[in-house]
Chimera marker file (.cmm) of the C-alpha trace (Angstrom):
<marker_set name="trace">
<marker id="1" x="-119.954" y="-85.509" z="-26.797" r="1" g="1" b="0" radius="0.5"/>
<marker id="2" x="-123.110" y="-87.606" z="-27.437" r="1" g="1" b="0" radius="0.5"/>
<marker id="3" x="-126.513" y="-86.492" z="-26.709" r="1" g="1" b="0" radius="0.5"/>
<marker id="4" x="-126.752" y="-88.973" z="-23.877" r="1" g="1" b="0" radius="0.5"/>
<marker id="5" x="-123.589" y="-87.795" z="-22.180" r="1" g="1" b="0" radius="0.5"/>
<marker id="6" x="-124.825" y="-84.200" z="-22.448" r="1" g="1" b="0" radius="0.5"/>
<marker id="7" x="-128.046" y="-85.113" z="-20.744" r="1" g="1" b="0" radius="0.5"/>
<marker id="8" x="-126.272" y="-87.027" z="-18.049" r="1" g="1" b="0" radius="0.5"/>
<marker id="9" x="-123.906" y="-84.028" z="-17.525" r="1" g="1" b="0" radius="0.5"/>
<marker id="10" x="-126.844" y="-81.621" z="-17.376" r="1" g="1" b="0" radius="0.5"/>
<marker id="11" x="-128.698" y="-83.829" z="-14.882" r="1" g="1" b="0" radius="0.5"/>
<marker id="12" x="-125.632" y="-84.164" z="-12.609" r="1" g="1" b="0" radius="0.5"/>
<marker id="13" x="-125.180" y="-80.255" z="-12.687" r="1" g="1" b="0" radius="0.5"/>
<marker id="14" x="-128.901" y="-79.766" z="-11.889" r="1" g="1" b="0" radius="0.5"/>
<marker id="15" x="-128.839" y="-82.345" z="-9.008" r="1" g="1" b="0" radius="0.5"/>
<marker id="16" x="-125.771" y="-80.849" z="-7.486" r="1" g="1" b="0" radius="0.5"/>
<marker id="17" x="-127.333" y="-77.388" z="-7.712" r="1" g="1" b="0" radius="0.5"/>
<marker id="18" x="-130.418" y="-78.441" z="-6.106" r="1" g="1" b="0" radius="0.5"/>
<marker id="19" x="-128.564" y="-80.204" z="-3.281" r="1" g="1" b="0" radius="0.5"/>
<marker id="20" x="-126.489" y="-77.122" z="-2.721" r="1" g="1" b="0" radius="0.5"/>
<marker id="21" x="-129.521" y="-74.914" z="-2.682" r="1" g="1" b="0" radius="0.5"/>
<marker id="22" x="-131.279" y="-77.204" z="-0.236" r="1" g="1" b="0" radius="0.5"/>
<marker id="23" x="-128.153" y="-77.205" z="2.005" r="1" g="1" b="0" radius="0.5"/>
<marker id="24" x="-127.983" y="-73.513" z="2.070" r="1" g="1" b="0" radius="0.5"/>
<marker id="25" x="-131.586" y="-72.982" z="2.855" r="1" g="1" b="0" radius="0.5"/>
<marker id="26" x="-131.493" y="-75.352" z="5.721" r="1" g="1" b="0" radius="0.5"/>
<marker id="27" x="-132.724" y="-78.901" z="6.385" r="1" g="1" b="0" radius="0.5"/>
<marker id="28" x="-136.288" y="-78.015" z="6.950" r="1" g="1" b="0" radius="0.5"/>
<marker id="29" x="-136.831" y="-75.072" z="4.436" r="1" g="1" b="0" radius="0.5"/>
<marker id="30" x="-138.825" y="-77.506" z="2.156" r="1" g="1" b="0" radius="0.5"/>
<marker id="31" x="-141.357" y="-77.716" z="4.983" r="1" g="1" b="0" radius="0.5"/>
<marker id="32" x="-141.562" y="-73.899" z="5.284" r="1" g="1" b="0" radius="0.5"/>
<marker id="33" x="-139.202" y="-73.743" z="8.384" r="1" g="1" b="0" radius="0.5"/>
<marker id="34" x="-135.989" y="-71.847" z="7.753" r="1" g="1" b="0" radius="0.5"/>
<marker id="35" x="-134.803" y="-71.690" z="11.315" r="1" g="1" b="0" radius="0.5"/>
<marker id="36" x="-133.818" y="-75.323" z="12.218" r="1" g="1" b="0" radius="0.5"/>
<marker id="37" x="-133.531" y="-74.381" z="15.876" r="1" g="1" b="0" radius="0.5"/>
<marker id="38" x="-137.195" y="-73.692" z="15.919" r="1" g="1" b="0" radius="0.5"/>
<marker id="39" x="-137.968" y="-77.290" z="14.785" r="1" g="1" b="0" radius="0.5"/>
<marker id="40" x="-135.639" y="-78.658" z="17.406" r="1" g="1" b="0" radius="0.5"/>
<marker id="41" x="-137.260" y="-76.386" z="20.003" r="1" g="1" b="0" radius="0.5"/>
<marker id="42" x="-140.751" y="-77.625" z="18.983" r="1" g="1" b="0" radius="0.5"/>
<marker id="43" x="-139.558" y="-81.337" z="19.327" r="1" g="1" b="0" radius="0.5"/>
<marker id="44" x="-137.976" y="-80.633" z="22.713" r="1" g="1" b="0" radius="0.5"/>
<marker id="45" x="-141.256" y="-79.008" z="23.914" r="1" g="1" b="0" radius="0.5"/>
<marker id="46" x="-143.439" y="-81.824" z="22.595" r="1" g="1" b="0" radius="0.5"/>
<marker id="47" x="-141.163" y="-84.453" z="24.340" r="1" g="1" b="0" radius="0.5"/>
<marker id="48" x="-141.319" y="-82.439" z="27.535" r="1" g="1" b="0" radius="0.5"/>
<marker id="49" x="-145.105" y="-82.189" z="27.465" r="1" g="1" b="0" radius="0.5"/>
<marker id="50" x="-145.309" y="-86.019" z="26.549" r="1" g="1" b="0" radius="0.5"/>
<marker id="51" x="-143.018" y="-86.872" z="29.556" r="1" g="1" b="0" radius="0.5"/>
<marker id="52" x="-145.088" y="-84.662" z="31.953" r="1" g="1" b="0" radius="0.5"/>
<marker id="53" x="-148.310" y="-85.811" z="30.438" r="1" g="1" b="0" radius="0.5"/>
<marker id="54" x="-149.265" y="-82.296" z="30.051" r="1" g="1" b="0" radius="0.5"/>
<marker id="55" x="-152.483" y="-82.408" z="27.882" r="1" g="1" b="0" radius="0.5"/>
<marker id="56" x="-152.949" y="-78.602" z="27.859" r="1" g="1" b="0" radius="0.5"/>
<marker id="57" x="-149.342" y="-78.082" z="26.367" r="1" g="1" b="0" radius="0.5"/>
<marker id="58" x="-149.989" y="-80.853" z="23.922" r="1" g="1" b="0" radius="0.5"/>
<marker id="59" x="-153.366" y="-79.341" z="22.961" r="1" g="1" b="0" radius="0.5"/>
<marker id="60" x="-151.726" y="-75.977" z="22.311" r="1" g="1" b="0" radius="0.5"/>
<marker id="61" x="-149.423" y="-77.772" z="19.815" r="1" g="1" b="0" radius="0.5"/>
<marker id="62" x="-152.179" y="-79.237" z="17.714" r="1" g="1" b="0" radius="0.5"/>
<marker id="63" x="-153.364" y="-77.604" z="14.551" r="1" g="1" b="0" radius="0.5"/>
<marker id="64" x="-157.037" y="-76.768" z="14.520" r="1" g="1" b="0" radius="0.5"/>
<marker id="65" x="-157.501" y="-79.077" z="11.553" r="1" g="1" b="0" radius="0.5"/>
<marker id="66" x="-155.021" y="-81.959" z="12.672" r="1" g="1" b="0" radius="0.5"/>
<marker id="67" x="-155.679" y="-84.990" z="10.687" r="1" g="1" b="0" radius="0.5"/>
<marker id="68" x="-155.266" y="-88.426" z="12.535" r="1" g="1" b="0" radius="0.5"/>
<marker id="69" x="-155.136" y="-91.602" z="10.583" r="1" g="1" b="0" radius="0.5"/>
<marker id="70" x="-155.292" y="-95.182" z="12.015" r="1" g="1" b="0" radius="0.5"/>
<marker id="71" x="-153.977" y="-97.715" z="9.385" r="1" g="1" b="0" radius="0.5"/>
<marker id="72" x="-154.742" y="-95.477" z="6.467" r="1" g="1" b="0" radius="0.5"/>
<marker id="73" x="-158.258" y="-94.321" z="7.650" r="1" g="1" b="0" radius="0.5"/>
<marker id="74" x="-158.923" y="-90.901" z="8.991" r="1" g="1" b="0" radius="0.5"/>
<marker id="75" x="-160.324" y="-91.029" z="12.456" r="1" g="1" b="0" radius="0.5"/>
<marker id="76" x="-160.121" y="-87.432" z="13.651" r="1" g="1" b="0" radius="0.5"/>
<marker id="77" x="-159.938" y="-84.114" z="11.816" r="1" g="1" b="0" radius="0.5"/>
<marker id="78" x="-159.943" y="-81.289" z="14.468" r="1" g="1" b="0" radius="0.5"/>
<marker id="79" x="-157.861" y="-80.630" z="17.696" r="1" g="1" b="0" radius="0.5"/>
<marker id="80" x="-161.050" y="-80.962" z="19.766" r="1" g="1" b="0" radius="0.5"/>
<marker id="81" x="-161.702" y="-84.466" z="18.482" r="1" g="1" b="0" radius="0.5"/>
<marker id="82" x="-158.182" y="-85.517" z="19.268" r="1" g="1" b="0" radius="0.5"/>
<marker id="83" x="-158.280" y="-84.184" z="22.772" r="1" g="1" b="0" radius="0.5"/>
<marker id="84" x="-161.536" y="-85.925" z="23.363" r="1" g="1" b="0" radius="0.5"/>
<marker id="85" x="-159.828" y="-89.238" z="22.327" r="1" g="1" b="0" radius="0.5"/>
<marker id="86" x="-156.463" y="-88.246" z="23.845" r="1" g="1" b="0" radius="0.5"/>
<marker id="87" x="-155.567" y="-91.733" z="25.289" r="1" g="1" b="0" radius="0.5"/>
<marker id="88" x="-156.554" y="-93.542" z="22.093" r="1" g="1" b="0" radius="0.5"/>
<marker id="89" x="-154.512" y="-91.044" z="19.820" r="1" g="1" b="0" radius="0.5"/>
<marker id="90" x="-151.402" y="-90.531" z="22.186" r="1" g="1" b="0" radius="0.5"/>
<marker id="91" x="-151.179" y="-94.160" z="23.141" r="1" g="1" b="0" radius="0.5"/>
<marker id="92" x="-147.980" y="-95.906" z="24.473" r="1" g="1" b="0" radius="0.5"/>
<marker id="93" x="-146.648" y="-96.570" z="21.021" r="1" g="1" b="0" radius="0.5"/>
<marker id="94" x="-147.070" y="-93.007" z="19.769" r="1" g="1" b="0" radius="0.5"/>
<marker id="95" x="-145.659" y="-91.630" z="22.957" r="1" g="1" b="0" radius="0.5"/>
<marker id="96" x="-142.608" y="-94.002" z="22.552" r="1" g="1" b="0" radius="0.5"/>
<marker id="97" x="-141.863" y="-92.788" z="18.970" r="1" g="1" b="0" radius="0.5"/>
<marker id="98" x="-142.102" y="-89.172" z="20.100" r="1" g="1" b="0" radius="0.5"/>
<marker id="99" x="-139.886" y="-89.684" z="23.031" r="1" g="1" b="0" radius="0.5"/>
<marker id="100" x="-137.378" y="-91.807" z="21.199" r="1" g="1" b="0" radius="0.5"/>
<marker id="101" x="-136.960" y="-89.177" z="18.330" r="1" g="1" b="0" radius="0.5"/>
<marker id="102" x="-133.493" y="-87.577" z="18.246" r="1" g="1" b="0" radius="0.5"/>
<marker id="103" x="-133.317" y="-84.066" z="16.900" r="1" g="1" b="0" radius="0.5"/>
<marker id="104" x="-130.790" y="-84.996" z="14.296" r="1" g="1" b="0" radius="0.5"/>
<marker id="105" x="-133.315" y="-87.660" z="13.076" r="1" g="1" b="0" radius="0.5"/>
<marker id="106" x="-135.947" y="-85.189" z="11.993" r="1" g="1" b="0" radius="0.5"/>
<marker id="107" x="-136.663" y="-85.195" z="8.188" r="1" g="1" b="0" radius="0.5"/>
<marker id="108" x="-138.674" y="-82.815" z="6.144" r="1" g="1" b="0" radius="0.5"/>
<marker id="109" x="-140.609" y="-82.625" z="2.919" r="1" g="1" b="0" radius="0.5"/>
<marker id="110" x="-143.697" y="-80.826" z="1.470" r="1" g="1" b="0" radius="0.5"/>
<marker id="111" x="-145.878" y="-82.359" z="4.187" r="1" g="1" b="0" radius="0.5"/>
<marker id="112" x="-143.829" y="-80.898" z="7.033" r="1" g="1" b="0" radius="0.5"/>
<marker id="113" x="-141.298" y="-82.215" z="9.548" r="1" g="1" b="0" radius="0.5"/>
<marker id="114" x="-141.521" y="-85.826" z="10.355" r="1" g="1" b="0" radius="0.5"/>
<marker id="115" x="-141.180" y="-87.470" z="13.668" r="1" g="1" b="0" radius="0.5"/>
<marker id="116" x="-140.653" y="-91.256" z="13.621" r="1" g="1" b="0" radius="0.5"/>
<marker id="117" x="-140.789" y="-91.890" z="9.926" r="1" g="1" b="0" radius="0.5"/>
<marker id="118" x="-144.187" y="-90.340" z="9.596" r="1" g="1" b="0" radius="0.5"/>
<marker id="119" x="-145.892" y="-91.162" z="12.799" r="1" g="1" b="0" radius="0.5"/>
<marker id="120" x="-146.330" y="-87.375" z="13.389" r="1" g="1" b="0" radius="0.5"/>
<marker id="121" x="-145.886" y="-84.356" z="11.010" r="1" g="1" b="0" radius="0.5"/>
<marker id="122" x="-145.461" y="-80.854" z="12.245" r="1" g="1" b="0" radius="0.5"/>
<marker id="123" x="-145.076" y="-77.514" z="10.451" r="1" g="1" b="0" radius="0.5"/>
<marker id="124" x="-146.141" y="-73.915" z="10.129" r="1" g="1" b="0" radius="0.5"/>
<marker id="125" x="-149.862" y="-73.106" z="10.488" r="1" g="1" b="0" radius="0.5"/>
<marker id="126" x="-151.164" y="-69.636" z="9.694" r="1" g="1" b="0" radius="0.5"/>
<marker id="127" x="-152.517" y="-67.913" z="12.752" r="1" g="1" b="0" radius="0.5"/>
<marker id="128" x="-154.902" y="-65.518" z="11.075" r="1" g="1" b="0" radius="0.5"/>
<marker id="129" x="-158.175" y="-66.429" z="9.463" r="1" g="1" b="0" radius="0.5"/>
<marker id="130" x="-158.183" y="-67.568" z="5.727" r="1" g="1" b="0" radius="0.5"/>
<marker id="131" x="-160.375" y="-64.603" z="4.931" r="1" g="1" b="0" radius="0.5"/>
<marker id="132" x="-157.768" y="-62.201" z="6.338" r="1" g="1" b="0" radius="0.5"/>
<marker id="133" x="-155.009" y="-64.007" z="4.504" r="1" g="1" b="0" radius="0.5"/>
<marker id="134" x="-156.855" y="-64.006" z="1.174" r="1" g="1" b="0" radius="0.5"/>
<marker id="135" x="-157.066" y="-60.186" z="1.242" r="1" g="1" b="0" radius="0.5"/>
<marker id="136" x="-153.276" y="-59.827" z="1.251" r="1" g="1" b="0" radius="0.5"/>
<marker id="137" x="-151.346" y="-63.038" z="1.214" r="1" g="1" b="0" radius="0.5"/>
<marker id="138" x="-147.976" y="-61.124" z="0.580" r="1" g="1" b="0" radius="0.5"/>
<marker id="139" x="-148.400" y="-59.517" z="4.192" r="1" g="1" b="0" radius="0.5"/>
<marker id="140" x="-148.065" y="-63.065" z="5.831" r="1" g="1" b="0" radius="0.5"/>
<marker id="141" x="-144.851" y="-64.437" z="4.714" r="1" g="1" b="0" radius="0.5"/>
<marker id="142" x="-144.022" y="-67.965" z="6.446" r="1" g="1" b="0" radius="0.5"/>
<marker id="143" x="-140.728" y="-66.343" z="7.642" r="1" g="1" b="0" radius="0.5"/>
<marker id="144" x="-142.741" y="-63.978" z="9.778" r="1" g="1" b="0" radius="0.5"/>
<marker id="145" x="-143.433" y="-66.061" z="12.796" r="1" g="1" b="0" radius="0.5"/>
<marker id="146" x="-145.789" y="-63.398" z="14.084" r="1" g="1" b="0" radius="0.5"/>
<marker id="147" x="-148.418" y="-64.974" z="11.894" r="1" g="1" b="0" radius="0.5"/>
<marker id="148" x="-147.164" y="-68.501" z="11.692" r="1" g="1" b="0" radius="0.5"/>
<marker id="149" x="-146.681" y="-71.120" z="14.412" r="1" g="1" b="0" radius="0.5"/>
<marker id="150" x="-145.377" y="-74.670" z="14.424" r="1" g="1" b="0" radius="0.5"/>
<marker id="151" x="-148.202" y="-77.054" z="15.023" r="1" g="1" b="0" radius="0.5"/>
<marker id="152" x="-148.814" y="-80.784" z="14.788" r="1" g="1" b="0" radius="0.5"/>
<marker id="153" x="-150.517" y="-81.256" z="11.299" r="1" g="1" b="0" radius="0.5"/>
<marker id="154" x="-150.977" y="-84.999" z="10.933" r="1" g="1" b="0" radius="0.5"/>
<marker id="155" x="-150.587" y="-88.236" z="12.858" r="1" g="1" b="0" radius="0.5"/>
<marker id="156" x="-150.448" y="-91.866" z="11.827" r="1" g="1" b="0" radius="0.5"/>
<marker id="157" x="-151.203" y="-93.896" z="14.947" r="1" g="1" b="0" radius="0.5"/>
<marker id="158" x="-151.876" y="-97.482" z="13.785" r="1" g="1" b="0" radius="0.5"/>
<marker id="159" x="-149.578" y="-100.416" z="13.159" r="1" g="1" b="0" radius="0.5"/>
<marker id="160" x="-146.990" y="-98.010" z="11.726" r="1" g="1" b="0" radius="0.5"/>
<marker id="161" x="-146.359" y="-96.334" z="15.022" r="1" g="1" b="0" radius="0.5"/>
<marker id="162" x="-146.511" y="-99.728" z="16.836" r="1" g="1" b="0" radius="0.5"/>
<marker id="163" x="-143.802" y="-101.151" z="14.767" r="1" g="1" b="0" radius="0.5"/>
<marker id="164" x="-141.577" y="-98.156" z="15.114" r="1" g="1" b="0" radius="0.5"/>
<marker id="165" x="-142.012" y="-98.119" z="18.946" r="1" g="1" b="0" radius="0.5"/>
<marker id="166" x="-140.449" y="-101.461" z="19.166" r="1" g="1" b="0" radius="0.5"/>
<marker id="167" x="-137.333" y="-100.053" z="17.438" r="1" g="1" b="0" radius="0.5"/>
<marker id="168" x="-136.857" y="-97.624" z="20.198" r="1" g="1" b="0" radius="0.5"/>
<marker id="169" x="-133.828" y="-98.270" z="22.541" r="1" g="1" b="0" radius="0.5"/>
<link id1="1" id2="2" r="1" g="1" b="0" radius="0.2"/>
<link id1="2" id2="3" r="1" g="1" b="0" radius="0.2"/>
<link id1="3" id2="4" r="1" g="1" b="0" radius="0.2"/>
<link id1="4" id2="5" r="1" g="1" b="0" radius="0.2"/>
<link id1="5" id2="6" r="1" g="1" b="0" radius="0.2"/>
<link id1="6" id2="7" r="1" g="1" b="0" radius="0.2"/>
<link id1="7" id2="8" r="1" g="1" b="0" radius="0.2"/>
<link id1="8" id2="9" r="1" g="1" b="0" radius="0.2"/>
<link id1="9" id2="10" r="1" g="1" b="0" radius="0.2"/>
<link id1="10" id2="11" r="1" g="1" b="0" radius="0.2"/>
<link id1="11" id2="12" r="1" g="1" b="0" radius="0.2"/>
<link id1="12" id2="13" r="1" g="1" b="0" radius="0.2"/>
<link id1="13" id2="14" r="1" g="1" b="0" radius="0.2"/>
<link id1="14" id2="15" r="1" g="1" b="0" radius="0.2"/>
<link id1="15" id2="16" r="1" g="1" b="0" radius="0.2"/>
<link id1="16" id2="17" r="1" g="1" b="0" radius="0.2"/>
<link id1="17" id2="18" r="1" g="1" b="0" radius="0.2"/>
<link id1="18" id2="19" r="1" g="1" b="0" radius="0.2"/>
<link id1="19" id2="20" r="1" g="1" b="0" radius="0.2"/>
<link id1="20" id2="21" r="1" g="1" b="0" radius="0.2"/>
<link id1="21" id2="22" r="1" g="1" b="0" radius="0.2"/>
<link id1="22" id2="23" r="1" g="1" b="0" radius="0.2"/>
<link id1="23" id2="24" r="1" g="1" b="0" radius="0.2"/>
<link id1="24" id2="25" r="1" g="1" b="0" radius="0.2"/>
<link id1="25" id2="26" r="1" g="1" b="0" radius="0.2"/>
<link id1="26" id2="27" r="1" g="1" b="0" radius="0.2"/>
<link id1="27" id2="28" r="1" g="1" b="0" radius="0.2"/>
<link id1="28" id2="29" r="1" g="1" b="0" radius="0.2"/>
<link id1="29" id2="30" r="1" g="1" b="0" radius="0.2"/>
<link id1="30" id2="31" r="1" g="1" b="0" radius="0.2"/>
<link id1="31" id2="32" r="1" g="1" b="0" radius="0.2"/>
<link id1="32" id2="33" r="1" g="1" b="0" radius="0.2"/>
<link id1="33" id2="34" r="1" g="1" b="0" radius="0.2"/>
<link id1="34" id2="35" r="1" g="1" b="0" radius="0.2"/>
<link id1="35" id2="36" r="1" g="1" b="0" radius="0.2"/>
<link id1="36" id2="37" r="1" g="1" b="0" radius="0.2"/>
<link id1="37" id2="38" r="1" g="1" b="0" radius="0.2"/>
<link id1="38" id2="39" r="1" g="1" b="0" radius="0.2"/>
<link id1="39" id2="40" r="1" g="1" b="0" radius="0.2"/>
<link id1="40" id2="41" r="1" g="1" b="0" radius="0.2"/>
<link id1="41" id2="42" r="1" g="1" b="0" radius="0.2"/>
<link id1="42" id2="43" r="1" g="1" b="0" radius="0.2"/>
<link id1="43" id2="44" r="1" g="1" b="0" radius="0.2"/>
<link id1="44" id2="45" r="1" g="1" b="0" radius="0.2"/>
<link id1="45" id2="46" r="1" g="1" b="0" radius="0.2"/>
<link id1="46" id2="47" r="1" g="1" b="0" radius="0.2"/>
<link id1="47" id2="48" r="1" g="1" b="0" radius="0.2"/>
<link id1="48" id2="49" r="1" g="1" b="0" radius="0.2"/>
<link id1="49" id2="50" r="1" g="1" b="0" radius="0.2"/>
<link id1="50" id2="51" r="1" g="1" b="0" radius="0.2"/>
<link id1="51" id2="52" r="1" g="1" b="0" radius="0.2"/>
<link id1="52" id2="53" r="1" g="1" b="0" radius="0.2"/>
<link id1="53" id2="54" r="1" g="1" b="0" radius="0.2"/>
<link id1="54" id2="55" r="1" g="1" b="0" radius="0.2"/>
<link id1="55" id2="56" r="1" g="1" b="0" radius="0.2"/>
<link id1="56" id2="57" r="1" g="1" b="0" radius="0.2"/>
<link id1="57" id2="58" r="1" g="1" b="0" radius="0.2"/>
<link id1="58" id2="59" r="1" g="1" b="0" radius="0.2"/>
<link id1="59" id2="60" r="1" g="1" b="0" radius="0.2"/>
<link id1="60" id2="61" r="1" g="1" b="0" radius="0.2"/>
<link id1="61" id2="62" r="1" g="1" b="0" radius="0.2"/>
<link id1="62" id2="63" r="1" g="1" b="0" radius="0.2"/>
<link id1="63" id2="64" r="1" g="1" b="0" radius="0.2"/>
<link id1="64" id2="65" r="1" g="1" b="0" radius="0.2"/>
<link id1="65" id2="66" r="1" g="1" b="0" radius="0.2"/>
<link id1="66" id2="67" r="1" g="1" b="0" radius="0.2"/>
<link id1="67" id2="68" r="1" g="1" b="0" radius="0.2"/>
<link id1="68" id2="69" r="1" g="1" b="0" radius="0.2"/>
<link id1="69" id2="70" r="1" g="1" b="0" radius="0.2"/>
<link id1="70" id2="71" r="1" g="1" b="0" radius="0.2"/>
<link id1="71" id2="72" r="1" g="1" b="0" radius="0.2"/>
<link id1="72" id2="73" r="1" g="1" b="0" radius="0.2"/>
<link id1="73" id2="74" r="1" g="1" b="0" radius="0.2"/>
<link id1="74" id2="75" r="1" g="1" b="0" radius="0.2"/>
<link id1="75" id2="76" r="1" g="1" b="0" radius="0.2"/>
<link id1="76" id2="77" r="1" g="1" b="0" radius="0.2"/>
<link id1="77" id2="78" r="1" g="1" b="0" radius="0.2"/>
<link id1="78" id2="79" r="1" g="1" b="0" radius="0.2"/>
<link id1="79" id2="80" r="1" g="1" b="0" radius="0.2"/>
<link id1="80" id2="81" r="1" g="1" b="0" radius="0.2"/>
<link id1="81" id2="82" r="1" g="1" b="0" radius="0.2"/>
<link id1="82" id2="83" r="1" g="1" b="0" radius="0.2"/>
<link id1="83" id2="84" r="1" g="1" b="0" radius="0.2"/>
<link id1="84" id2="85" r="1" g="1" b="0" radius="0.2"/>
<link id1="85" id2="86" r="1" g="1" b="0" radius="0.2"/>
<link id1="86" id2="87" r="1" g="1" b="0" radius="0.2"/>
<link id1="87" id2="88" r="1" g="1" b="0" radius="0.2"/>
<link id1="88" id2="89" r="1" g="1" b="0" radius="0.2"/>
<link id1="89" id2="90" r="1" g="1" b="0" radius="0.2"/>
<link id1="90" id2="91" r="1" g="1" b="0" radius="0.2"/>
<link id1="91" id2="92" r="1" g="1" b="0" radius="0.2"/>
<link id1="92" id2="93" r="1" g="1" b="0" radius="0.2"/>
<link id1="93" id2="94" r="1" g="1" b="0" radius="0.2"/>
<link id1="94" id2="95" r="1" g="1" b="0" radius="0.2"/>
<link id1="95" id2="96" r="1" g="1" b="0" radius="0.2"/>
<link id1="96" id2="97" r="1" g="1" b="0" radius="0.2"/>
<link id1="97" id2="98" r="1" g="1" b="0" radius="0.2"/>
<link id1="98" id2="99" r="1" g="1" b="0" radius="0.2"/>
<link id1="99" id2="100" r="1" g="1" b="0" radius="0.2"/>
<link id1="100" id2="101" r="1" g="1" b="0" radius="0.2"/>
<link id1="101" id2="102" r="1" g="1" b="0" radius="0.2"/>
<link id1="102" id2="103" r="1" g="1" b="0" radius="0.2"/>
<link id1="103" id2="104" r="1" g="1" b="0" radius="0.2"/>
<link id1="104" id2="105" r="1" g="1" b="0" radius="0.2"/>
<link id1="105" id2="106" r="1" g="1" b="0" radius="0.2"/>
<link id1="106" id2="107" r="1" g="1" b="0" radius="0.2"/>
<link id1="107" id2="108" r="1" g="1" b="0" radius="0.2"/>
<link id1="108" id2="109" r="1" g="1" b="0" radius="0.2"/>
<link id1="109" id2="110" r="1" g="1" b="0" radius="0.2"/>
<link id1="110" id2="111" r="1" g="1" b="0" radius="0.2"/>
<link id1="111" id2="112" r="1" g="1" b="0" radius="0.2"/>
<link id1="112" id2="113" r="1" g="1" b="0" radius="0.2"/>
<link id1="113" id2="114" r="1" g="1" b="0" radius="0.2"/>
<link id1="114" id2="115" r="1" g="1" b="0" radius="0.2"/>
<link id1="115" id2="116" r="1" g="1" b="0" radius="0.2"/>
<link id1="116" id2="117" r="1" g="1" b="0" radius="0.2"/>
<link id1="117" id2="118" r="1" g="1" b="0" radius="0.2"/>
<link id1="118" id2="119" r="1" g="1" b="0" radius="0.2"/>
<link id1="119" id2="120" r="1" g="1" b="0" radius="0.2"/>
<link id1="120" id2="121" r="1" g="1" b="0" radius="0.2"/>
<link id1="121" id2="122" r="1" g="1" b="0" radius="0.2"/>
<link id1="122" id2="123" r="1" g="1" b="0" radius="0.2"/>
<link id1="123" id2="124" r="1" g="1" b="0" radius="0.2"/>
<link id1="124" id2="125" r="1" g="1" b="0" radius="0.2"/>
<link id1="125" id2="126" r="1" g="1" b="0" radius="0.2"/>
<link id1="126" id2="127" r="1" g="1" b="0" radius="0.2"/>
<link id1="127" id2="128" r="1" g="1" b="0" radius="0.2"/>
<link id1="128" id2="129" r="1" g="1" b="0" radius="0.2"/>
<link id1="129" id2="130" r="1" g="1" b="0" radius="0.2"/>
<link id1="130" id2="131" r="1" g="1" b="0" radius="0.2"/>
<link id1="131" id2="132" r="1" g="1" b="0" radius="0.2"/>
<link id1="132" id2="133" r="1" g="1" b="0" radius="0.2"/>
<link id1="133" id2="134" r="1" g="1" b="0" radius="0.2"/>
<link id1="134" id2="135" r="1" g="1" b="0" radius="0.2"/>
<link id1="135" id2="136" r="1" g="1" b="0" radius="0.2"/>
<link id1="136" id2="137" r="1" g="1" b="0" radius="0.2"/>
<link id1="137" id2="138" r="1" g="1" b="0" radius="0.2"/>
<link id1="138" id2="139" r="1" g="1" b="0" radius="0.2"/>
<link id1="139" id2="140" r="1" g="1" b="0" radius="0.2"/>
<link id1="140" id2="141" r="1" g="1" b="0" radius="0.2"/>
<link id1="141" id2="142" r="1" g="1" b="0" radius="0.2"/>
<link id1="142" id2="143" r="1" g="1" b="0" radius="0.2"/>
<link id1="143" id2="144" r="1" g="1" b="0" radius="0.2"/>
<link id1="144" id2="145" r="1" g="1" b="0" radius="0.2"/>
<link id1="145" id2="146" r="1" g="1" b="0" radius="0.2"/>
<link id1="146" id2="147" r="1" g="1" b="0" radius="0.2"/>
<link id1="147" id2="148" r="1" g="1" b="0" radius="0.2"/>
<link id1="148" id2="149" r="1" g="1" b="0" radius="0.2"/>
<link id1="149" id2="150" r="1" g="1" b="0" radius="0.2"/>
<link id1="150" id2="151" r="1" g="1" b="0" radius="0.2"/>
<link id1="151" id2="152" r="1" g="1" b="0" radius="0.2"/>
<link id1="152" id2="153" r="1" g="1" b="0" radius="0.2"/>
<link id1="153" id2="154" r="1" g="1" b="0" radius="0.2"/>
<link id1="154" id2="155" r="1" g="1" b="0" radius="0.2"/>
<link id1="155" id2="156" r="1" g="1" b="0" radius="0.2"/>
<link id1="156" id2="157" r="1" g="1" b="0" radius="0.2"/>
<link id1="157" id2="158" r="1" g="1" b="0" radius="0.2"/>
<link id1="158" id2="159" r="1" g="1" b="0" radius="0.2"/>
<link id1="159" id2="160" r="1" g="1" b="0" radius="0.2"/>
<link id1="160" id2="161" r="1" g="1" b="0" radius="0.2"/>
<link id1="161" id2="162" r="1" g="1" b="0" radius="0.2"/>
<link id1="162" id2="163" r="1" g="1" b="0" radius="0.2"/>
<link id1="163" id2="164" r="1" g="1" b="0" radius="0.2"/>
<link id1="164" id2="165" r="1" g="1" b="0" radius="0.2"/>
<link id1="165" id2="166" r="1" g="1" b="0" radius="0.2"/>
<link id1="166" id2="167" r="1" g="1" b="0" radius="0.2"/>
<link id1="167" id2="168" r="1" g="1" b="0" radius="0.2"/>
<link id1="168" id2="169" r="1" g="1" b="0" radius="0.2"/>
</marker_set>
C-alpha cells in the first residue's frame, strides 16, 4: 500500500469515527446541549412568545450579554439594550425567521444552536457569577442544568434575516 493510500484510509477511518461519535452524542452536543428535547423545547417556547408578542418571556430568554449585529456591525451587547430597542431588533423579518424555523432544521456548532441559518444563536449560559465559577469550575458541568440555562446568545438582524424571511412559506 502506498503512503498516499494509507493516508486516505486513515482519514476515512478518522472521519467515520468522528461522525459516529457526534451521532452518539446527539445533534447539539457540539454546542453544549446533550438533550436535544431541551433545544426543541426552547425553540417552541421562543416561537410561542413571538406569536403572543410576550416581551417578558422573550426578555427572560436573552443572555445578559447577548450580542446583536446588523449587517456585520454590533449594535447591542446587553439584554437591557435589546429590550430598549425591541421593535428594531425583533422586527418583522426576524420574527418570520423564528416562526418559520422547523425543529428538524436546527443546526449546531461551537457558537451554539442556529435558528434560520444564523439569524439567531442560542445555547447554554452559566447561571452563577464568573467569580464563583472560577473558584471551582468542575462543580458547574454543562450537563448540570441547575447551573446552566439555554439563552439567546447572538442575533444577526440585517439583510441576512430579511433575505431569509422571504424564503419562509
